[in-house]
C-alpha positions as CSV (number, residue, x, y, z in Angstrom):
1,M,187.5,129.4,98.3
2,T,191.1,129.5,99.6
3,R,193.8,127.2,98.2
4,E,194.1,123.9,100.0
5,H,197.0,121.8,101.1
6,Y,195.2,118.7,99.7
7,I,196.8,117.2,96.6
8,P,194.0,115.9,94.3
9,F,196.1,113.2,92.6
10,N,196.8,109.7,93.8
11,K,200.3,108.6,94.9
12,E,200.9,106.2,92.0
13,F,200.2,109.0,89.4
14,L,202.6,111.4,91.2
15,L,205.2,108.7,91.6
16,E,205.2,108.0,87.8
17,Q,205.4,111.7,87.1
18,Q,208.5,112.1,89.3
19,I,210.2,109.0,87.8
20,I,210.3,110.5,84.3
21,P,213.6,112.3,84.9
22,F,215.2,109.0,86.0
23,A,213.9,107.1,83.0
24,K,217.4,107.2,81.2
25,D,218.9,105.2,84.1
26,P,216.9,102.0,84.8
27,K,218.8,101.4,88.1
28,N,217.9,104.8,89.5
29,S,214.3,104.4,88.3
30,T,214.1,101.0,90.1
31,D,215.8,102.3,93.3
32,F,213.5,105.3,93.3
33,K,210.4,103.1,93.3
34,R,211.9,100.8,95.9
35,L,212.7,103.8,98.1
36,F,209.1,105.0,98.2
37,D,207.7,101.5,98.5
38,I,209.7,101.1,101.8
39,I,208.6,104.6,102.9
40,E,205.0,103.8,102.2
41,H,205.2,100.7,104.3
42,Y,206.8,102.7,107.1
43,Y,204.0,105.3,107.0
44,H,201.5,102.4,107.0
45,Y,203.1,101.1,110.2
46,E,202.7,104.6,111.8
47,A,199.1,104.7,110.6
48,F,198.5,101.3,112.3
49,N,199.7,102.7,115.6
50,L,197.4,105.8,115.2
51,N,194.5,103.5,114.4
52,R,195.1,101.4,117.5
53,N,195.3,104.6,119.6
54,L,192.1,106.0,118.1
55,K,190.1,102.8,118.7
56,Q,191.3,102.3,122.2
57,N,190.4,105.9,123.3
58,Y,187.2,106.1,121.3
59,A,185.7,102.8,122.5
60,L,183.9,104.3,125.6
61,F,182.1,106.8,123.3
62,D,181.4,104.5,120.4
63,P,177.6,104.1,119.8
64,D,178.2,100.9,117.8
65,L,179.4,99.1,120.9
66,S,177.0,97.6,123.4
67,L,176.7,99.0,126.8
68,K,178.5,96.0,128.3
69,E,181.4,96.4,125.8
70,R,181.6,100.1,126.5
71,K,181.8,99.6,130.3
72,T,185.0,97.5,129.9
73,F,186.8,100.7,128.6
74,I,186.0,102.8,131.6
75,N,189.3,104.3,132.8
76,K,190.9,102.9,129.6
77,S,189.5,105.4,127.0
78,D,190.8,108.9,127.3
79,F,188.6,111.4,125.5
80,S,191.3,114.1,125.3
81,V,193.8,111.7,123.8
82,F,191.2,110.5,121.3
83,K,190.3,114.1,120.2
84,E,194.0,115.1,119.9
85,T,194.8,112.0,117.8
86,L,191.8,112.5,115.6
87,L,192.8,116.1,114.9
88,T,196.4,114.9,114.1
89,V,195.0,112.5,111.6
90,L,192.8,115.1,110.0
91,D,195.7,117.5,109.8
92,Q,197.9,114.9,108.1
93,G,195.1,114.1,105.7
94,N,194.9,117.8,104.8
95,Y,191.3,118.2,106.1
96,T,190.3,121.8,107.2
97,R,187.6,122.7,109.7
98,I,184.6,124.7,108.4
99,D,184.3,127.9,110.5
100,Q,181.0,128.9,112.1
101,E,180.4,131.8,109.6
102,T,180.6,129.4,106.6
103,L,178.3,126.9,108.4
104,D,175.7,129.7,109.2
105,K,175.7,130.8,105.6
106,A,175.2,127.2,104.5
107,F,172.3,126.8,106.9
108,Q,170.6,129.9,105.4
109,D,171.2,129.0,101.7
110,S,170.0,126.0,99.7
111,D,171.0,125.0,96.2
112,L,169.2,121.7,95.5
113,I,166.4,121.0,98.0
114,G,165.0,124.5,98.6
115,L,164.0,123.6,102.1
116,K,164.5,125.3,105.5
117,L,165.9,122.7,107.9
118,S,165.6,122.9,111.6
119,I,168.4,121.4,113.7
120,D,168.2,121.1,117.5
121,F,171.8,121.9,118.5
122,N,170.9,121.3,122.1
123,A,171.4,117.6,121.3
124,F,175.2,118.2,120.9
125,Q,177.8,119.1,123.4
126,D,180.1,119.9,120.5
127,Y,179.9,119.5,116.7
128,E,182.5,120.1,114.0
129,L,182.8,119.6,110.3
130,Y,186.0,119.1,108.3
131,V,186.3,119.1,104.6
132,R,188.8,118.2,101.9
133,G,188.8,119.0,98.2
134,H,186.2,120.8,96.3
135,H,184.8,121.1,92.8
136,K,182.0,122.8,90.9
137,S,179.3,121.2,88.8
138,K,176.3,122.4,86.8
139,E,172.9,121.1,87.9
140,K,169.4,121.8,86.8
141,V,167.0,122.8,89.5
142,K,163.2,123.5,89.4
143,K,162.4,127.2,89.8
144,Y,158.8,127.9,88.8
145,F,156.2,125.3,87.7
146,F,158.0,123.3,84.8
147,W,160.8,125.8,84.3
148,K,164.2,124.5,85.3
149,K,167.3,126.6,85.6
150,E,170.9,125.5,85.3
151,I,173.0,126.7,88.2
152,E,176.6,126.1,89.2
153,I,176.9,124.3,92.5
154,E,180.0,124.0,94.6
155,Y,180.7,120.6,96.2
156,Y,183.0,119.4,98.9
157,D,184.8,116.2,97.8
158,R,185.0,114.8,101.4
159,V,183.2,115.9,104.6
160,L,183.7,114.5,108.1
161,I,181.0,115.4,110.6
162,Y,181.9,115.1,114.3
163,L,179.0,115.1,116.8
164,H,179.5,114.8,120.5
165,Y,176.1,114.3,122.1
166,N,175.1,115.8,125.4
167,D,174.5,113.6,128.4
168,T,171.0,112.5,129.6
169,H,170.7,115.1,132.3
170,F,171.4,118.0,130.0
171,L,169.1,116.7,127.3
172,K,166.2,116.3,129.7
173,K,166.9,119.9,131.0
174,K,166.7,121.2,127.5
175,K,163.5,119.1,126.8
176,V,165.2,117.2,124.0
177,K,163.0,114.2,123.1
178,L,165.2,111.3,124.1
179,G,162.8,108.7,122.6
180,K,163.4,110.0,119.1
181,M,167.2,110.1,119.4
182,P,168.9,107.3,117.5
183,I,172.1,107.7,119.5
184,E,172.8,107.0,123.1
185,P,173.4,110.3,125.1
186,G,177.1,111.0,125.6
187,S,178.2,109.2,122.5
188,V,180.5,110.6,119.8
189,V,179.4,110.1,116.2
190,L,181.7,110.3,113.2
191,K,180.5,110.1,109.6
192,I,182.4,110.7,106.3
193,F,180.6,111.7,103.2
194,K,181.6,112.4,99.6
195,R,180.4,115.0,97.2
196,V,178.3,117.1,99.5
197,P,176.9,120.5,98.2
198,K,178.4,123.4,100.1
199,N,175.1,125.2,100.6
200,D,173.2,122.0,101.6
201,I,175.8,120.7,104.1
202,E,173.2,120.8,106.9
203,T,171.5,117.8,105.3
204,I,174.2,115.5,106.8
205,F,173.1,116.3,110.3
206,P,171.1,113.3,111.6
207,N,168.5,115.4,113.3
208,A,167.7,117.9,110.5
209,I,164.0,118.3,110.2
210,P,162.3,120.1,107.2
211,R,160.3,123.2,108.1
212,M,158.1,125.4,106.0
213,S,159.9,128.6,105.0
214,T,158.3,132.0,105.4
215,T,157.5,132.0,101.7
216,D,155.9,128.6,101.9
217,K,153.7,129.8,104.8
218,L,152.7,133.0,103.1
219,L,151.8,131.2,99.9
220,L,149.7,128.7,101.9
221,W,148.0,130.7,104.6
222,V,147.5,134.3,103.1
223,P,145.4,133.2,100.1
224,G,143.6,130.6,102.2
225,I,142.6,132.9,105.0
226,F,141.8,136.1,103.0
227,G,140.3,134.2,100.1
228,G,138.2,132.1,102.4
229,I,136.9,135.1,104.5
230,S,136.1,137.0,101.3
231,L,134.2,134.1,99.7
232,L,132.4,133.2,102.9
233,S,131.3,136.9,103.5
234,A,130.4,137.5,99.9
235,K,128.6,134.3,98.8
236,V,128.1,131.6,101.3
237,I,127.1,133.4,104.5
238,P,124.6,135.9,102.8
239,A,122.9,132.9,101.1
240,L,122.6,131.0,104.4
241,I,121.3,134.1,106.2
242,T,118.7,134.8,103.5
243,M,117.5,131.2,103.7
244,Y,117.4,131.3,107.5
245,D,115.5,134.6,107.6
246,A,112.9,133.3,105.1
247,Y,112.5,130.2,107.2
248,Q,112.0,132.2,110.4
249,T,109.5,134.6,108.9
250,G,107.7,131.9,107.0
251,E,108.3,133.6,103.7
252,T,108.8,131.5,100.5
253,I,112.5,130.7,100.0
254,D,113.8,131.5,96.5
255,L,115.6,128.2,96.3
256,L,116.9,128.8,92.8
257,N,118.8,132.0,93.6
258,S,119.8,130.8,97.1
259,K,121.1,127.5,95.7
260,T,122.9,129.3,92.9
261,S,124.6,131.7,95.3
262,L,125.4,128.9,97.7
263,N,126.8,126.7,95.0
264,Q,129.0,129.4,93.6
265,G,130.4,130.1,97.0
266,L,131.1,126.4,97.7
267,I,132.7,125.9,94.3
268,A,134.9,128.9,94.9
269,L,135.8,127.5,98.3
270,G,136.6,124.2,96.7
271,I,138.9,125.9,94.2
272,L,140.6,127.8,97.1
273,S,141.0,124.6,99.0
274,A,142.5,122.9,95.9
275,Y,145.0,125.8,95.7
276,C,145.9,125.5,99.4
277,F,146.3,121.7,99.0
278,R,148.6,122.3,96.0
279,Q,150.8,124.7,98.0
280,Y,151.0,122.2,100.9
281,N,151.6,119.4,98.4
282,N,154.6,121.4,97.0
283,F,156.0,121.5,100.6
284,I,155.4,117.7,101.0
285,N,157.2,117.1,97.6
286,K,160.2,119.1,98.9
287,K,160.2,116.9,102.0
288,I,160.2,113.8,99.8
289,K,163.0,115.3,97.7
290,Y,164.9,116.0,100.9
291,S,164.4,112.4,102.1
292,K,165.8,111.2,98.8
293,I,168.8,113.4,99.1
294,L,169.3,112.1,102.6
295,S,168.8,108.5,101.4
296,D,171.4,109.0,98.7
297,S,173.8,110.5,101.3
298,L,173.4,107.5,103.6
299,Y,173.6,104.8,100.9
300,F,175.7,106.2,98.1
301,K,177.7,109.1,99.6
302,N,178.6,107.7,103.1
303,L,182.1,106.4,103.3
304,G,182.3,105.3,106.9
305,N,180.8,105.6,110.3
306,N,182.3,105.9,113.8
307,S,185.3,103.6,114.3
308,G,184.8,102.5,110.7
309,A,185.6,106.0,109.6
310,F,189.1,105.7,111.0
311,Y,190.3,103.6,108.1
312,S,189.2,106.1,105.5
313,L,190.8,108.9,107.5
314,L,194.0,107.1,108.0
315,N,194.2,106.0,104.4
316,S,193.9,109.6,103.4
317,S,196.5,110.6,105.9
318,E,198.9,108.0,104.7
319,E,198.5,109.1,101.1
320,E,198.9,112.8,101.7
321,I,202.1,112.2,103.8
322,L,203.6,110.0,101.1
323,K,202.7,112.4,98.3
324,E,204.3,115.3,100.1
325,T,207.4,113.2,100.8
326,I,207.7,112.1,97.2
327,L,207.5,115.6,95.9
328,A,209.8,117.2,98.4
329,Y,212.5,114.5,97.9
330,T,212.4,114.5,94.1
331,F,212.4,118.3,93.7
332,L,215.4,118.6,96.1
333,Y,217.1,115.6,94.4
334,K,216.8,117.1,91.0
335,S,218.0,120.6,92.1
336,D,221.6,121.5,91.3
337,Q,221.9,123.4,94.6
338,P,220.2,123.4,98.0
339,L,216.9,125.2,98.2
340,T,215.2,127.3,100.9
341,A,211.7,126.1,101.9
342,E,210.2,129.1,100.0
343,E,212.1,128.1,96.8
344,L,211.0,124.5,97.1
345,D,207.4,125.5,97.8
346,S,207.4,127.8,94.7
347,Q,208.9,125.2,92.4
348,I,206.4,122.5,93.4
349,E,203.3,124.8,93.2
350,S,204.5,126.1,89.8
351,W,204.9,122.5,88.6
352,F,201.3,121.7,89.6
353,E,200.0,124.8,87.9
354,T,201.9,124.4,84.6
355,K,201.9,120.6,84.3
356,L,198.6,119.6,85.9
357,N,196.6,122.9,85.7
358,T,196.0,122.7,89.5
359,N,196.3,125.6,91.9
360,L,197.2,124.3,95.4
361,D,199.0,125.4,98.5
362,F,201.7,122.8,99.0
363,D,202.5,122.2,102.7
364,V,206.2,122.5,102.4
365,K,206.8,122.8,106.1
366,D,205.2,119.5,106.8
367,A,206.9,117.8,103.9
368,L,210.4,119.0,105.0
369,S,209.7,117.9,108.5
370,K,208.8,114.4,107.3
371,L,212.1,114.2,105.2
372,K,214.1,115.3,108.3
373,N,212.3,112.8,110.6
374,I,213.1,109.8,108.3
375,G,216.7,111.0,107.8
376,L,216.5,111.9,104.1
377,G,216.5,115.7,104.4
378,I,219.3,117.9,105.6
379,E,219.0,121.6,106.5
380,T,222.0,123.8,106.5
381,N,221.6,127.6,107.2
382,G,218.0,127.5,106.1
383,K,218.7,125.6,102.9
384,W,217.6,122.1,102.2
385,E,219.1,119.1,100.4
386,V,218.6,115.4,100.3
387,I,221.0,112.5,100.6
388,A,221.8,110.4,97.5
389,L,219.4,107.6,96.3
390,N,221.7,104.7,97.3
391,E,222.3,106.3,100.8
392,A,218.6,107.0,101.2
393,L,217.8,103.2,100.7
394,I,220.3,102.3,103.4
395,K,218.9,105.0,105.7
396,I,215.3,103.8,105.3
397,D,216.5,100.2,105.8
398,E,218.1,101.2,109.1
399,L,214.9,103.0,110.1
400,W,212.9,99.8,109.6
401,D,215.5,97.8,111.5
402,N,215.1,100.1,114.5
403,V,211.3,99.9,114.6
404,F,211.4,96.7,116.6
405,E,214.3,96.1,118.9
406,Y,213.7,92.5,119.8
407,N,216.9,91.3,117.9
408,Q,219.1,93.8,119.8
409,K,217.6,92.6,123.1
410,S,218.2,89.0,122.3
411,A,221.8,89.6,121.2
412,F,222.4,91.5,124.5
413,K,221.1,88.6,126.5
414,I,223.4,86.1,124.7
């Protein structure tokens, strides 16, 4: 898997790590914490505006709202604005979209449930999956009878699934059973999950239905059909024919031999039926296991649905932006000379690798853009530096003062 922009450490931990060089000067240490406390509040204000934008433009497509509530947002909710804002939040939170090739591979493979799932994609006008963070874990899975094998499974730490359902006309045309759909046609569904197996990612689709694989079908039907025909032709049918012929001709029926042959055939058929039942029961057990995995996903792995998912996404976005700003500012602040973006990027990534044993792709371009936007970063001939700590506090205070301009308007009127 390629390196991610996602920084897998919380902001408090990173802040404490970056304060270490300032420990000798209590004032600088206090000012440093104060600076990023103000910056965090400013980013939270920006996130509040994004949340309001998302909710306003999503309301018309929100399946959690009643039809009456949704109608009030006709001509108020703009789908294109909603989608653009959502993608902005995902990008800021360092989520990446799963490409179709990776999805197709996941649909074919299975690590835990060993089931082939059927998904009717006609239900969706569009579907997308976004992930952030990954790790590997060893799990024991059943292979043959009582033998369990330990395998290494790759998990996504966070997964967002975006589902835009087709309208009623299209669904009827494609013969999608509307009665079984839990969502109103035309709705947009958002769900966030944690710790989802990479090769079982299809389990988070709400319309995934377990189907028998080719192997399951062969193990069930081939022995059943051929074994049944063989036993019927070798034991049961000849015995019945002999008994019927004797009855027709009036001859004495050898009940002992006929019953023995018939009983042997029926016992063999009973054993064959038990085998077929066992194979089918294995499939049913897999379906039960899948239901449990789905239940665990819904109750224990689900972090948010629809408009409720915005808060999780925006919190992630806020944290990632703040972490990038903290790192970019402190590394430039500690540097004796201005640094190019490439030099800064290399220093931060090396620090993560040597100090925290983490290999990531720091989004230096985004971090420097944030510093410049809030007035803390200065670029001169391709090299970057930051303003002093006391100046930075003044600059951030001015930034907050200009967020609301009511005081200036009042003063003008007087």
